[in-house]
N, CA, C and O of each residue as an XYZ file, in Angstrom:
232
protein
N     107.426     98.431    108.707
C     106.116     97.955    108.288
C     105.676     98.647    106.996
O     104.967     98.060    106.179
N     106.098     99.883    106.822
C     105.741    100.623    105.610
C     106.318     99.939    104.372
O     105.703     99.960    103.306
N     107.511     99.327    104.514
C     108.109     98.614    103.386
C     107.225     97.458    102.941
O     107.049     97.214    101.748
N     106.672     96.750    103.925
C     105.768     95.642    103.600
C     104.541     96.166    102.851
O     104.133     95.594    101.840
N     103.965     97.242    103.347
C     102.753     97.793    102.742
C     103.030     98.265    101.320
O     102.221     98.039    100.420
N     104.167     98.916    101.116
C     104.541     99.397     99.786
C     104.701     98.225     98.828
O     104.211     98.274     97.699
N     105.378     97.183     99.266
C     105.571     96.011     98.412
C     104.254     95.291     98.143
O     104.017     94.808     97.036
N     103.407     95.224     99.155
C     102.108     94.589     98.989
C     101.299     95.315     97.919
O     100.726     94.679     97.033
N     101.252     96.633     97.997
C     100.509     97.419     97.012
C     101.081     97.238     95.611
O     100.331     97.119     94.642
N     102.408     97.218     95.503
C     103.047     97.048     94.192
C     102.728     95.675     93.613
O     102.408     95.562     92.429
N     102.811     94.639     94.428
C     102.512     93.295     93.936
C     101.059     93.171     93.490
O     100.777     92.563     92.457
N     100.141     93.739     94.258
C      98.720     93.681     93.882
C      98.475     94.447     92.578
O      97.715     93.997     91.721
N      99.120     95.595     92.439
C      98.975     96.384     91.208
C      99.549     95.628     90.010
O      98.927     95.576     88.949
N     100.728     95.046     90.182
C     101.342     94.281     89.092
C     100.495     93.075     88.708
O     100.368     92.752     87.527
N      99.918     92.409     89.702
C      99.053     91.259     89.418
C      97.823     91.700     88.618
O      97.406     91.014     87.685
N      97.253     92.836     88.986
C      96.088     93.349     88.263
C      96.451     93.722     86.827
O      95.669     93.487     85.906
N      97.626     94.298     86.638
C      98.061     94.650     85.287
C      98.288     93.404     84.436
O      97.945     93.386     83.254
N      98.859     92.374     85.030
C      99.050     91.116     84.299
C      97.706     90.501     83.926
O      97.545     89.971     82.827
N      96.755     90.569     84.829
C      95.418     90.037     84.536
C      94.763     90.825     83.406
O      94.087     90.245     82.556
N      94.955     92.121     83.394
C      94.405     92.947     82.318
C      95.041     92.583     80.980
O      94.341     92.438     79.977
N      96.360     92.436     80.962
C      97.045     92.045     79.725
C      96.557     90.685     79.271
O      96.327     90.466     78.082
N      96.397     89.762     80.226
C      95.871     88.431     79.905
C      94.522     88.536     79.214
O      94.268     87.862     78.217
N      93.664     89.388     79.753
C      92.317     89.524     79.214
C      92.307     90.187     77.843
O      91.419     89.924     77.032
N      93.281     91.037     77.582
C      93.328     91.754     76.302
C      94.116     91.014     75.223
O      93.974     91.310     74.036
N      94.936     90.064     75.629
C      95.788     89.345     74.676
C      94.948     88.465     73.759
O      93.960     87.860     74.174
N      95.369     88.415     72.513
C      94.684     87.558     71.545
C      95.456     86.266     71.309
O      94.887     85.283     70.835
N      96.723     86.258     71.629
C      97.587     85.090     71.488
C      97.418     84.188     72.713
O      97.574     84.644     73.845
N      97.104     82.932     72.492
C      96.872     81.986     73.586
C      98.096     81.839     74.485
O      97.968     81.775     75.708
N      99.271     81.786     73.887
C     100.490     81.643     74.692
C     100.671     82.860     75.607
O     101.077     82.713     76.760
N     100.377     84.036     75.106
C     100.485     85.256     75.914
C      99.443     85.257     77.030
O      99.729     85.675     78.152
N      98.248     84.794     76.721
C      97.206     84.714     77.736
C      97.647     83.802     78.879
O      97.491     84.138     80.053
N      98.194     82.652     78.519
C      98.641     81.694     79.531
C      99.795     82.251     80.356
O      99.826     82.087     81.576
N     100.742     82.907     79.694
C     101.886     83.477     80.398
C     101.436     84.529     81.406
O     101.862     84.506     82.561
N     100.582     85.446     80.976
C     100.158     86.509     81.873
C      99.194     86.004     82.946
O      99.106     86.595     84.022
N      98.483     84.933     82.670
C      97.654     84.309     83.709
C      98.549     83.727     84.799
O      98.266     83.881     85.987
N      99.634     83.056     84.392
C     100.575     82.497     85.370
C     101.255     83.611     86.165
O     101.413     83.502     87.381
N     101.654     84.677     85.478
C     102.281     85.797     86.171
C     101.330     86.433     87.185
O     101.726     86.735     88.311
N     100.085     86.633     86.784
C      99.092     87.229     87.698
C      98.901     86.340     88.917
O      98.847     86.829     90.045
N      98.800     85.041     88.691
C      98.612     84.109     89.808
C      99.830     84.111     90.731
O      99.689     84.117     91.954
N     101.009     84.106     90.148
C     102.235     84.092     90.952
C     102.366     85.371     91.774
O     102.708     85.316     92.955
N     102.100     86.505     91.167
C     102.191     87.771     91.885
C     101.149     87.846     93.003
O     101.406     88.429     94.057
N      99.992     87.264     92.773
C      98.954     87.236     93.811
C      99.409     86.397     95.001
O      99.189     86.772     96.153
N     100.042     85.263     94.721
C     100.571     84.421     95.801
C     101.644     85.176     96.583
O     101.663     85.134     97.813
N     102.529     85.861     95.879
C     103.565     86.641     96.552
C     102.950     87.724     97.430
O     103.386     87.936     98.562
N     101.937     88.407     96.908
C     101.260     89.447     97.689
C     100.612     88.844     98.930
O     100.666     89.436    100.008
N     100.007     87.686     98.786
C      99.398     87.013     99.937
C     100.452     86.669    100.989
O     100.189     86.773    102.187
N     101.641     86.261    100.546
C     102.706     85.927    101.481
C     103.222     87.172    102.200
O     103.513     87.121    103.396
N     103.337     88.278    101.488
C     103.755     89.528    102.127
C     102.717     89.958    103.156
O     103.060     90.393    104.255
N     101.449     89.831    102.788
C     100.383     90.203    103.717
C     100.415     89.319    104.970
O     100.224     89.805    106.085
N     100.653     88.036    104.780
C     100.754     87.114    105.926
C     101.932     87.500    106.819
O     101.823     87.465    108.045
N     103.049     87.866    106.211
C     104.218     88.288    106.978
C     103.910     89.558    107.778
O     104.366     89.712    108.911
N     103.142     90.453    107.185
C     102.749     91.672    107.886
C     101.922     91.329    109.125
O     102.144     91.891    110.198
N     100.986     90.424    108.978
C     100.127     90.039    110.102
C     100.941     89.322    111.189
O     100.693     89.505    112.380
N     101.906     88.514    110.768
C     102.757     87.834    111.735
C     103.577     88.828    112.540
O     103.744     88.665    113.749
N     104.088     89.856    111.877
C     104.885     90.869    112.581
C     104.006     91.652    113.548
O     104.436     91.992    114.650
N     102.777     91.936    113.133
C     101.856     92.671    114.017
C     101.518     91.841    115.255
O     101.433     92.367    116.365
N     101.326     90.533    115.047
C     100.942     89.653    116.136
C     102.126     89.309    117.035
O     101.971     89.089    118.236
N     103.299     89.270    116.432
C     104.466     88.792    117.181
C     105.248     89.878    117.762
O     106.258     89.628    118.419
């Protein structure tokens, strides 16, 4: 379970960093790229969190 928690924290941190880069970028293409990366990492983190809850329940 600790592996899930570690990965969850890393994904959330990476998503936040991508969002920060998105917000600081002046190039539109870079903003769009980092927005997509932040969104994708957030979805992955949500899936890891769901898997954690499933393991706890099951």
